[in-house]
C-alpha positions in Angstrom: 105.0 80.4 140.7 108.1 80.9 138.6 110.3 80.5 141.7 109.0 77.0 142.3 111.1 74.0 141.2 109.8 72.7 137.9 107.9 75.7 136.8 107.5 76.3 133.1 107.6 79.7 131.5 104.9 80.5 128.9 105.5 83.3 126.4 102.2 83.1 124.4 100.0 80.9 122.4 99.1 80.8 118.7 95.8 79.1 117.8 96.2 76.8 114.8 92.6 75.3 114.9 89.5 76.8 116.5 85.9 75.8 116.6 83.1 75.4 119.1 84.3 72.0 120.4 88.0 72.1 120.2 90.9 74.5 119.9 94.5 73.5 119.2 97.2 75.9 120.2 101.0 76.1 119.8 102.4 77.5 123.0 105.8 79.1 123.1 107.2 77.6 126.3 110.4 77.2 128.2 110.9 74.0 130.2 112.6 74.1 133.7 115.8 72.8 132.0 116.0 76.0 129.9 114.9 74.5 126.6 112.4 76.5 124.6 110.0 75.3 121.9 106.4 75.3 120.6 104.3 72.9 122.6 100.9 71.6 121.3 97.9 72.2 123.7 94.4 71.0 123.0 91.6 73.0 124.6 88.2 71.3 125.0 85.0 72.9 126.2 84.0 72.8 129.9 81.9 69.7 130.6 79.3 69.3 133.4 78.2 65.9 134.6 75.2 64.8 136.7 75.7 62.0 139.1 72.2 61.1 140.2 71.9 58.5 143.0 68.6 57.1 144.2 67.5 55.6 147.5 68.5 52.1 146.2 72.1 53.1 145.9 72.0 53.1 142.1 73.3 55.7 139.7 71.5 56.9 136.6 73.6 56.1 133.5 73.4 55.7 129.8 74.6 52.5 128.1 75.9 53.7 124.8 78.5 53.3 122.0 81.4 55.7 121.6 82.8 55.5 118.0 86.2 57.2 118.6 87.3 54.4 121.0 84.9 51.8 119.5 83.5 50.9 122.9 80.2 50.1 124.4 79.8 51.1 128.1 78.1 53.2 130.8 78.4 56.9 131.0 77.0 59.4 133.5 74.8 62.1 131.9 76.2 65.5 131.0 77.6 67.7 128.3 79.2 70.9 127.2 78.5 74.0 129.2 77.0 76.6 126.9 78.0 80.3 127.0 76.2 82.1 129.9 75.0 78.8 131.4 76.3 77.7 134.9 77.7 74.2 135.1 75.1 72.8 137.5 72.4 74.0 135.2 74.1 72.3 132.3 74.3 69.0 134.2 70.6 69.1 135.1 69.5 70.0 131.6 71.7 67.4 130.0 70.5 64.7 132.4 66.8 65.4 131.5 67.5 65.6 127.8 69.6 62.4 127.6 67.6 60.3 130.0 64.1 61.7 130.5 64.9 62.0 134.3 65.0 65.4 135.9 67.3 65.8 138.9 65.5 66.7 142.1 66.6 69.2 144.8 69.7 71.3 145.0 72.9 70.0 143.4 76.0 69.3 145.5 79.2 70.2 143.8 81.1 66.9 144.0 84.5 67.6 142.2 86.1 69.5 139.4 89.1 68.0 137.6 91.3 68.1 134.5 91.6 64.6 133.0 94.8 65.2 130.9 96.7 68.2 132.2 99.9 67.5 130.3 98.6 68.5 126.9 94.8 69.1 127.2 92.7 71.6 129.0 89.3 69.9 129.6 87.6 71.1 132.8 85.0 68.7 134.1 82.5 69.8 136.8 80.5 67.1 138.6 77.3 67.6 140.5 75.5 65.2 142.7 71.7 64.8 143.1 70.1 62.3 145.4 67.0 61.7 143.4 65.2 62.3 140.1 61.7 62.2 138.7 60.8 60.6 135.4 59.5 63.3 133.0 59.2 61.3 129.8 61.4 60.0 127.0 64.8 61.4 126.3 64.6 64.4 124.0 68.3 64.4 122.8 68.2 62.1 119.8 72.0 62.5 119.3 72.9 60.9 122.7 71.1 57.7 122.1 71.5 54.8 124.6 69.7 52.6 127.1 68.9 54.5 130.3 69.6 52.4 133.4 69.8 52.7 137.2 73.1 50.9 137.8 73.9 49.5 141.3 76.9 51.3 142.7 78.0 47.9 144.1 78.9 47.0 140.4 81.2 50.1 139.8 84.5 48.3 140.4 83.4 45.3 138.3 82.4 47.6 135.4 85.6 49.5 135.7 87.7 46.3 135.6 85.8 45.3 132.4 86.4 48.8 130.9 82.6 49.4 130.7 82.7 52.8 132.4 83.4 55.2 129.6 85.6 58.2 130.0 87.4 59.9 132.9 84.2 61.9 133.7 82.3 58.8 134.6 85.2 56.9 136.2 86.5 59.8 138.4 83.0 60.9 139.4 81.9 57.4 140.5 85.1 56.5 142.3 85.3 59.8 144.0 81.7 59.6 145.2 82.2 56.0 146.5 85.3 56.8 148.4 84.1 60.0 149.9 80.6 59.1 151.2 
């Protein structure tokens, strides 16, 4: 890798903040031009997302408020992968907890991506289910919102209005729609 044009050299990382949700490190790096300095890198936990699509070509989403960006909008269901838990299991569990709908069948791995690779590690794994059964009310009282089956035909309109919150939702839906 170091022989490729544009490769960076990394000499180590010193954590300056560390908790369950976020770590901030100072990386001793050397850029391709030979300059060397400490570069801030934010490490976020792995996230797993459930894209559940029904026979009516609708996706199960949560209409909710996100205070860091002060926005209302739709999000796919998902959350942080716990230690020892596989990402598909996390996506299914989070979907049921946040919506009261349990994904049916085997998940299909749709995509894995890093939304901000220049300064942030934040792996996102997306799994697709083609159905769900209603098992009751949502049990996750922290992730409160209105559960809706949203027609996929409205995705571009919602994106244009900035009503699809986060890269996880936007990338997942657009990838699914262009690859089906």
